[in-house]
N, C-alpha and C positions, 0 to 999 in steps of 0.2 A: 633850376639853379644848380650849378655844378657843385658836387660834393667831393672835395679834394683835401687830402691830408687831414681828415677827421673833422672837416668843417664845411658848412654851406657858404658859398660866396655869390653875391650879386655880380653882374657884369662889371659894374663900376669898381667894386671892391677887388675883384680879381685883376682887372687891367691896371689898377694903381700899383700892383705888386710885380709886374713884369714889364720888360721892354717890348716884347712881341708875344703874341699868343703861342707861337711855336716853341717858346720856352717851356711850356707845360703840355702841349698837345697840338693836334691839327692834322691836316691832310697834305701830303707832298707827292709829287710825281718824280719817280726814280727810273733808272734804266740799268740793267745788268750789263757789265762790260767785259766779262771773261767767261770762259768755259762754255758748256752746252747751252746755258741760258742767255748767252750773249745776244743783246738786242731786245730782250723782253722788257717791256715797260711794266712798272709796278706803281700802283697808287697805295701809298703807305698811310694808314690811320694810326694815330696815337691818341688815346682818350684821357691821358693824364693820371690813370690809376695803376699804370704798369701793364695795361692791356693794349696790345697792338696787333695789327694784321696787315698783310700786303696783298692787294688784289692784283693778280697777274693779268693785265689788260690783254696781252697777246696769247694767253692760255685760257680762252673762253670766259674771260672776266671772272675766273674762279679765285678763291683765296688760296694762296700758296702757303706762305709762312704765317704763323700765328703764335703769339706767346703771351705769357702773363708773368710779370715780375721775373723775367729771365728764364722762365720754364716753358719749353715748347709744348703746344697742345697738339700739333700736327705730326703725323708720321711722314718723314722724308726718306724716300727710297734710295738705293745705291746709285740709281741713274741721276739723282738730283731732280731738278724740275726743268727739263730741256725746252728750248724754243720750239714752236710748232713746225718750223721748216725742217725739223729732223724726223717728223712723223712718217713712219713707213705705211702709207695709206693703202698700199697694195697687199699688205700682210694682214691676215685675219687677226693676228695677235700683236700687231705693231703698237697698239694702244698701251701694252704693258711695258714697252721700251721707253715711252715718252710721256704718257698722260698720267698714269697711276701715281698718286702721291700728292703731298700737300694737304691742306685742311679739307679741301673739297674738290672733287671732280664731278662736273655736271655731265651726265650721260644721256645721250639722245642726239638730236631732237626727234629722229625718226625711229631709232632702234635702241633698246637696252638688252643686255644679256650677252650670251655667247654668240659666235658667228652663226648667221642664219640667212638662208636665201628666201627672197620674197618676190611675188609677182608684182611688176611695176608697169604692166601693160597699159594702165590708165593714163600714163604720160605720153602715149601715142607716138612711141619711137620703136618701130618694129625690130630694129637691130638690137635693142636691149629690152627683151621681154621680161627679164628677171634681173635682180641685183642681189649680190651677197654682201651683207653688212658685217663688218668686223666687230669684235667685242666692243660693246658700249658705244658704237658709232663714233662720230668725230667732233661732237660739240665741245669737249674739253680742250681741244687744240685748234679752235678757230680763232684767228686774230680778231681783236675787237676794235671798234671805233669808239674812242673816248669822247663822250659828249660834254661832260662837265665834271669838275671836282672842286672842293674847297670847303670853307667854313662860313656859317652865317649865324647871326643871333636872332632869336625870337624872344624878345623881352630879356629875361635873364637866363635863357637856355641857349647854349651854344651847340648847334647842329653840325655834324661832320658828314659830308655827303660825297658820293661819286656816282656817275651813271654812264652807261655805255650801251653799244648795240653790237649784236653778233648776227651774222647772216649765214644761214646754211642753205645753199641754193646750187642748182646746176641747170643747164639747158636740158629740156626734156626731163625734168625732175622736180623735186620739191623746191619751194621758195618760202622758207620759214625765217622769221625775224624775231630774235630775242632782244627785248629791251630790259636791262638789269639796272637796278638802283640799290646802292648800299647806303645805309644811314646809321649813325651812332651819335651818342651825346657825350660831350665833355663831362667827365666825372663818373661815367658808368663803364662797367666791364662787360659789355655786350654789343652786338651789332644786329641789324636787320637787313635782310636781302629780299627784294621784291622783284619778281620776274613776270613779264608779259610775253607770251609766245603767240605770234600772229601768222596765219597763213596769208602771205602777201601775194600768192600766186592765183591762178585762175582755175585750178583743178583740185579736187579733194586730195588730201594728204594725210597719211597715217602719222600719228604723233605718240611718242613715248618719252618719259622723262624720269630720271633717277638722280638724286643727290647722293654721291658717294663720299660721305664725310669720314675722314680717316683720322681717328684719334690714336695718338702714339704715346710713348713713354715721355714723362713720368705719370701722365694721367692713367695710362694702361701699365699695370705692373702686377706682380704677384699679390693677390689679395684684393685687387680692384674689383668693383662690381658695377653692374648696370642697374639703374633704377628706372623702371618703366611700367606703364599700366597694361601689362600683358594679361589678357583675359582668358586664355586657354593654352594648353601645351603647344609648343611650336611644331611646325612641320618642316621637313627637309626638302628643298627644291630638287627636282629631278637631276640625276647625274652627280650628286654630291654624296660623300660618305655618310653612313649612319652615325648619329651622335646621341649621347645621353640627353634626355629632354631638358635637364636643368643646367647643362653646360653653357648655354647662351648667356647666362647672367653673371657668371664668375670667370675671373681671368687668372692665369697662372704664369709662372716664370717662363722665359723663352726656352723652347724645346728643340732638340736636335731632330732633323729629318721630319719636320711636322707637315702634315697635309691639311690644306685649308678646310674650314668648316663653313657651312652656310645654314641659316635658319630663316624661316618665314614666320613672322610673329603677328598675331592678331591683337591689335591695340584698342583699348578703350579711349574715349576722348571726352573733352569738356563740352559744354552746351554749344559752343561756337565752333567745335571741331578740332580745337587745339589738342595736340598730343605732346606731353613733355617727356623727354628721354635724357638721362644723364649717365655718365661714367664717373665714378667717384673712387678716389684713392685714399684709403685710411681715414675716411670720415672728415678730412679737413681740406680737401681740394678736389674739385670736380669740374667737368665741362658739361654743359647741357645744350640740348637742341630742342626747339619747339617748332613743329610743323603742323599743317592742317590736313586732317584726314579726309575732308571734303574735297580737297585738291589732289591729295595723294593718298588713296585709300589702302595701299599696300605698304608693307615694311619688311625689309630684308636686313639681316645682320651677317657681316663677314667677320668671322673669328679666326684670326691668323696669329697663332702663338709660336711661330717659327723663329729661330735665331736670325737676327737682322731684318727679317720680314715679320715684324712684331707690331701688330696693329689690330684695331677693331673698327669695322665699317658700320656707321650709323646710316641707314639707307632707306629713307622714305621714297616711294615711287608711285607712278600712276598705274602700274599693272604688275602682275606676277612675272617671275623670271621665265623667259621663253616666249618668243613671238607667237608660235603656233598655239601654245597653251593659252596665252592671253586671248587670242582670237576665239578659241573654242569656249572660253569662259565669258565671252562678251565684254572683256575689259579693254579691248583695243580701241583707242580714240581715233576718230577720223575728223580732221578739221576741214570744214568747207571753206571756200574762198571768203576771206574776210573774218573768219572765226578767230577768236582769241581765247586764251586760257591764262589765268592768273595764279601765281604761286608765291607763297611767303614763307620765310624761314627766320628764326631767331636763334642766335648762338651766343652763349655767354659763360661766365665763370660762377662757380659756387665756391666761396672762400670762407672756410670755417665751419664748425659743427652746426651753428645756428642756421646758416643758409642751406646746408645739406638736409637738416631735419625739416625745414620748411618745404623743401622740394619733395621729400618723402611724404609729407602730409598731403601735398597737392596730389601726388600719385595715389595715395590711399583713398582720397575722396573720389577720384575717378573710378577706382575699383569697387568702392562701396556702391556708388550709383549704378555701376554695371552689374551688381549682384555677384561679384567675384570674391 
């Protein structure tokens, strides 16, 4: 039953009060018509609580813009959110010119991390015995096929949905298919994302996946903090600067000439594998993410406190940073023909001190059960 404007409404009670459901919420298909995003399709969700988000169909079916009561949750870079046809695929770091930014960048499906060369002889094409993957691969800039979108009622619950398909394939190479479904409920300030990655080819294929969730101002600001069930001091991924062990959980005002930081965090989880992570500003507003560590056992944090480039990356992933390191640690996933992997994600709002405290209590219970 939708909870709107301080009251619960049945379907009949709600629809008696409006001319059309879109008066208070719903799902719409839009298209950017100017600038570098020209031609990108968006599926816009409005849940009726002031919470809304836009799924960029042609940018990997990722969420670009997301806001709550007029306040942005996502970091938007100086590049904006360009269309995928501007992606410099032959550049090792072209991803930074076009992909990075918005609420989420899906990284993979074959590679995550910095540029790295891998043996691809298994694809039986002698002229290409190896391939160099650019930073975070190409998943975030693959145009999608929109399968469905709209609203439906289940008794007195109004479900908002959209689904699509992303293909990452080449002749003499991988053939991976992502099917992604978003769902939300009218009257709630959260959404769910469900992914299925399938090897639709006939040869074994390596698979990596990372959700690069980019929280920005005003969620990230001087005094904001991360609330998460971190069970031991963080480690620093190879190649990144040394940092104080407790810096990962606190955020400061934008700094001049800042160098990025990265942390690998060991997380505790609930009985079903759920791991809750939040960034909270002044105890009255926060954004949270819940992922499943059985699906994504590793977690990275990008702490970027620079002027203009002012963001925190919440990054659950299938393996540690670095392809060769992941292989040596036995973390590298190989999908056999027909194999599938499932991934789920919940993103939502913490509004007010009571919701923030309830989230803290949830994290404390996990840490107590973990003996931390």
